[in-house]
Legacy VTK file of the C-alpha trace (Angstrom):
# vtk DataFile Version 3.0
C-alpha trace
ASCII
DATASET POLYDATA
POINTS 315 float
13.221 16.360 10.040
12.920 16.644 13.841
12.483 13.919 16.444
8.870 12.530 17.059
8.554 12.263 20.752
8.186 8.686 21.287
6.943 7.330 24.668
7.663 3.838 25.998
10.632 1.526 25.457
11.890 -1.696 26.578
9.124 -4.405 26.354
6.490 -1.721 25.594
5.542 -0.777 22.043
6.574 2.862 21.627
3.574 5.151 20.955
3.937 8.408 18.995
2.174 10.951 21.329
2.754 14.176 19.613
1.814 15.549 16.123
4.143 18.458 16.117
6.860 18.224 13.521
9.276 21.286 12.965
9.521 21.979 9.281
13.250 22.127 8.749
16.429 -16.411 -7.570
14.852 -16.536 -10.893
12.812 -19.456 -11.880
13.518 -21.699 -15.052
11.456 -21.539 -18.139
7.781 -22.677 -18.045
5.577 -24.017 -20.802
3.668 -21.214 -22.513
-0.017 -20.815 -22.251
-1.398 -20.502 -25.619
-4.802 -19.185 -24.210
-3.126 -15.856 -23.078
-4.341 -13.995 -26.205
-7.938 -15.556 -25.849
-7.975 -14.272 -22.196
-7.027 -10.756 -23.307
-9.691 -10.778 -26.069
-12.307 -12.147 -23.442
-11.518 -9.163 -21.219
-11.712 -6.492 -24.066
-15.407 -6.155 -23.529
-14.863 -4.757 -20.112
-13.670 -1.243 -19.909
-10.040 -1.136 -18.521
-9.476 2.572 -18.538
-7.703 3.603 -15.308
-7.783 7.231 -14.346
-4.554 9.105 -13.584
-4.336 10.707 -10.297
-4.011 14.327 -9.469
-1.152 16.176 -7.796
-1.068 16.247 -4.119
-2.644 19.362 -2.418
-0.076 21.652 -0.794
0.691 21.386 2.830
-0.207 17.732 3.391
0.715 14.146 2.943
-0.076 12.283 -0.306
-2.319 9.459 0.764
-1.942 6.280 -1.296
-3.845 3.023 -0.996
-2.165 -0.155 -2.057
-4.937 -2.519 -3.254
-5.782 -5.475 -5.493
-8.993 -7.384 -5.090
-6.968 -10.570 -5.880
-4.873 -11.766 -2.788
-1.296 -13.051 -2.705
0.125 -10.142 -5.155
2.471 -8.401 -2.737
0.384 -5.556 -1.286
1.829 -5.806 2.257
5.346 -6.357 1.029
4.966 -3.255 -1.231
3.690 -1.024 1.746
6.383 -2.153 3.990
9.283 -1.743 1.532
8.347 1.415 -0.047
7.356 3.082 3.245
10.604 1.973 4.794
12.683 3.174 1.765
10.986 6.553 1.741
11.740 6.964 5.518
15.237 5.947 5.048
15.512 8.941 2.546
14.250 11.233 5.198
10.589 11.545 4.382
7.850 11.345 7.031
5.795 8.198 6.416
2.666 6.726 7.957
1.518 3.205 7.373
-2.367 2.443 8.095
-2.891 -1.320 7.985
-6.514 -2.004 7.372
-6.008 -5.753 6.856
-7.082 -8.089 9.742
-4.087 -10.251 9.272
-1.880 -7.194 10.542
1.193 -8.331 8.710
2.546 -4.760 8.240
3.224 -4.660 12.104
5.076 -7.870 11.888
7.087 -6.854 9.003
8.063 -3.477 10.694
9.009 -5.015 14.021
6.076 -3.980 16.040
4.540 -6.354 18.696
0.767 -6.541 18.138
0.180 -8.053 21.431
1.326 -4.655 23.145
-0.771 -2.484 20.839
-3.731 -0.822 22.501
-5.257 1.384 19.716
-5.596 -0.138 16.255
-7.162 0.719 12.756
-10.362 -0.415 14.173
-10.341 2.198 16.763
-9.202 4.849 14.132
-12.260 4.092 11.992
-14.863 3.704 14.825
-13.463 6.633 16.729
-11.626 9.197 14.559
-10.517 11.136 17.578
-8.260 8.476 18.592
-6.087 9.056 15.463
-3.230 10.997 17.127
-2.757 8.234 19.909
-3.047 5.360 17.359
0.418 5.620 15.800
3.343 3.366 16.829
6.956 3.648 16.101
8.658 0.923 13.882
12.002 -0.442 13.286
12.631 2.465 10.862
13.123 5.958 12.120
10.584 8.249 10.675
8.141 5.430 9.825
4.996 5.197 11.967
2.263 2.712 11.815
-1.259 2.287 12.784
-1.653 -1.322 13.369
-4.381 -3.690 11.862
-5.247 -6.901 13.711
-8.078 -9.436 14.110
-10.385 -6.826 15.847
-11.036 -5.571 12.225
-12.957 -8.788 11.645
-16.809 -7.955 12.008
-15.872 -4.207 11.859
-18.135 -3.678 8.708
-21.175 -5.123 10.517
-20.696 -2.485 13.186
-20.156 0.288 10.641
-23.439 -0.400 8.900
-25.196 1.438 11.721
-23.083 4.468 11.409
-23.717 7.702 9.254
-21.067 8.799 6.798
-19.545 5.199 7.200
-17.567 5.462 3.933
-15.594 8.504 5.154
-14.588 7.547 8.669
-10.936 6.936 7.653
-10.770 10.238 5.679
-12.185 12.238 8.624
-9.687 10.237 11.173
-6.610 10.901 9.000
-7.241 14.672 8.364
-5.489 16.074 11.431
-2.402 13.793 10.802
-1.909 14.790 7.097
0.039 18.059 7.524
2.696 16.091 9.547
3.636 13.501 6.995
4.957 13.331 3.488
3.307 10.040 2.543
0.458 7.839 4.037
0.256 4.311 2.726
-2.793 2.220 3.366
-2.584 -1.517 3.202
-5.894 -3.193 2.252
-7.485 -6.659 2.509
-8.050 -8.595 -0.742
-11.762 -7.830 -0.766
-14.016 -4.902 -1.604
-15.657 -4.174 1.628
-16.376 -1.006 3.731
-12.777 -1.012 5.096
-11.453 -0.984 1.484
-13.987 1.665 0.500
-12.916 3.778 3.630
-9.339 3.537 2.356
-10.177 4.605 -1.292
-12.345 7.570 -0.228
-9.461 8.757 2.004
-6.975 8.480 -0.761
-5.422 10.623 -3.407
-3.972 7.785 -5.402
-3.912 4.024 -5.740
-0.935 1.656 -6.159
-1.898 -1.624 -7.833
0.636 -4.574 -7.237
-0.092 -7.086 -10.022
1.547 -10.567 -10.182
2.639 -11.214 -13.701
0.549 -14.338 -14.077
-2.492 -15.495 -15.960
-5.257 -13.825 -13.912
-3.629 -10.469 -13.603
-5.859 -8.673 -16.240
-8.865 -10.099 -14.786
-8.039 -8.685 -11.356
-7.260 -5.278 -12.980
-10.727 -5.369 -14.851
-12.559 -5.981 -11.402
-10.568 -2.993 -9.860
-11.272 -0.680 -12.766
-14.904 -1.093 -12.103
-14.492 -0.360 -8.348
-12.369 2.754 -9.121
-15.175 4.118 -11.363
-17.761 3.466 -8.690
-15.806 5.270 -6.036
-15.039 8.242 -8.304
-18.660 8.568 -9.265
-20.050 8.349 -5.947
-17.593 9.121 -3.103
-14.206 10.497 -4.285
-14.125 12.231 -7.726
-10.429 13.063 -7.276
-8.931 9.530 -6.858
-6.884 8.169 -9.648
-4.114 5.544 -10.159
-0.518 6.402 -9.363
0.974 3.365 -10.831
0.744 -0.418 -11.545
3.726 -2.631 -9.943
4.639 -5.870 -11.502
5.264 -8.244 -8.689
6.660 -11.723 -8.227
8.285 -11.576 -11.609
10.621 -14.008 -13.114
12.100 -14.814 -16.681
9.287 -17.359 -17.608
7.430 -17.044 -20.931
4.136 -16.501 -19.228
5.385 -13.756 -17.021
7.069 -11.976 -19.969
3.808 -12.215 -21.846
1.729 -10.880 -19.107
4.134 -8.073 -18.531
4.055 -7.175 -22.134
0.220 -7.139 -22.081
0.205 -4.753 -19.050
2.822 -2.454 -20.540
0.983 -2.303 -23.905
-2.418 -1.672 -22.003
-0.939 0.990 -19.495
2.218 2.352 -20.764
2.175 5.447 -18.602
1.057 3.766 -15.438
3.286 0.595 -15.124
6.289 1.541 -12.832
9.612 -0.095 -13.731
11.358 -2.238 -12.866
9.243 -5.317 -12.285
9.934 -6.650 -8.800
11.833 -10.004 -9.230
10.610 -13.051 -7.083
13.332 -13.260 -4.365
13.738 -15.357 -1.275
15.480 -12.621 0.837
12.515 -10.522 0.111
10.150 -13.133 1.232
12.102 -13.913 4.374
12.718 -10.343 5.608
9.280 -10.043 7.505
10.395 -13.081 9.726
13.060 -10.757 11.074
10.854 -7.889 11.708
12.518 -5.580 9.289
12.030 -4.514 5.684
14.165 -5.556 2.781
16.505 -2.551 3.083
17.488 -3.327 6.524
17.637 -7.250 5.844
19.462 -7.336 2.559
19.510 -4.199 0.487
21.678 -5.772 -2.176
19.441 -8.561 -3.043
17.267 -8.374 -6.129
14.191 -7.494 -4.116
15.961 -4.909 -2.338
17.440 -3.193 -5.519
14.001 -3.364 -7.217
12.273 -1.644 -4.340
14.848 1.015 -4.323
14.281 1.791 -8.016
10.573 1.608 -7.707
10.644 4.011 -4.789
12.711 6.452 -6.836
10.249 6.393 -9.568
7.427 6.971 -7.198
9.269 9.796 -5.493
9.270 11.549 -8.866
5.696 10.809 -9.559
4.494 12.124 -6.220
6.781 15.184 -6.498
8.566 14.472 -3.294
11.982 15.235 -4.957
11.177 18.777 -5.552
LINES 2 317
24 0 1 2 3 4 5 6 7 8 9 10 11 12 13 14 15 16 17 18 19 20 21 22 23
291 24 25 26 27 28 29 30 31 32 33 34 35 36 37 38 39 40 41 42 43 44 45 46 47 48 49 50 51 52 53 54 55 56 57 58 59 60 61 62 63 64 65 66 67 68 69 70 71 72 73 74 75 76 77 78 79 80 81 82 83 84 85 86 87 88 89 90 91 92 93 94 95 96 97 98 99 100 101 102 103 104 105 106 107 108 109 110 111 112 113 114 115 116 117 118 119 120 121 122 123 124 125 126 127 128 129 130 131 132 133 134 135 136 137 138 139 140 141 142 143 144 145 146 147 148 149 150 151 152 153 154 155 156 157 158 159 160 161 162 163 164 165 166 167 168 169 170 171 172 173 174 175 176 177 178 179 180 181 182 183 184 185 186 187 188 189 190 191 192 193 194 195 196 197 198 199 200 201 202 203 204 205 206 207 208 209 210 211 212 213 214 215 216 217 218 219 220 221 222 223 224 225 226 227 228 229 230 231 232 233 234 235 236 237 238 239 240 241 242 243 244 245 246 247 248 249 250 251 252 253 254 255 256 257 258 259 260 261 262 263 264 265 266 267 268 269 270 271 272 273 274 275 276 277 278 279 280 281 282 283 284 285 286 287 288 289 290 291 292 293 294 295 296 297 298 299 300 301 302 303 304 305 306 307 308 309 310 311 312 313 314
């Protein structure tokens, strides 16, 4: 791939100004929860069918939303580390952070205080898309930064026509210049998350292997059905990632339930709970630059290889 034409340097956050690319510690055992079977039966009344996604249209990036309406399941960690690993393999990757916490920027070494155009601008003014991209600590990986300005955005969007399609329209001119676009979402179903789903070809669902995992999936399955029925009939699920996994009986039981329910969607291996993975963002780099030989680093490398095949990037 060719250089990207960064502008800035030193204390300034580098901005990508062109869109022209030349094509050339595992935990000890826990007491079992006998109610796991009752929980599964209780959820059986809710349809849990998760539609599979379609192939990426030729000539443009695959747009993937990483989402789960339950918080604290590793969405941002997944976006950062899959995006970084793809970029290290030579793919052109764009991260769009639509969470007001803005943790993607921190984890990728971008100083948010020096960023002038954010995801809020992208949604409200789609013509700013080209100027919204920033370079990161990983060559070939760009980011559109999310920050606190996203708070209250939904109230502003209520007055706009076509408000659910603003992100889709904004990203359209960028798609021919990337291989993958990864969208990080807040842990809620609002207009910003709906925008991400409408703009996407596929969904990655990080699921922590703990008691409420199936409940969160049931909620998300309902959301996907509504979006497919009303706004984006082509969207489907690219995969389910098992996160924060350890060798406790509960974790193993939940992982088994998910594998039984969605044998073709669960992406192996499960991502192990790992201190080095948790501390990497404090250094402003993904795990592959912080400690690639750690359990978390190895797991994300294998996960990325599996997704590379699913997305047809290795062809």
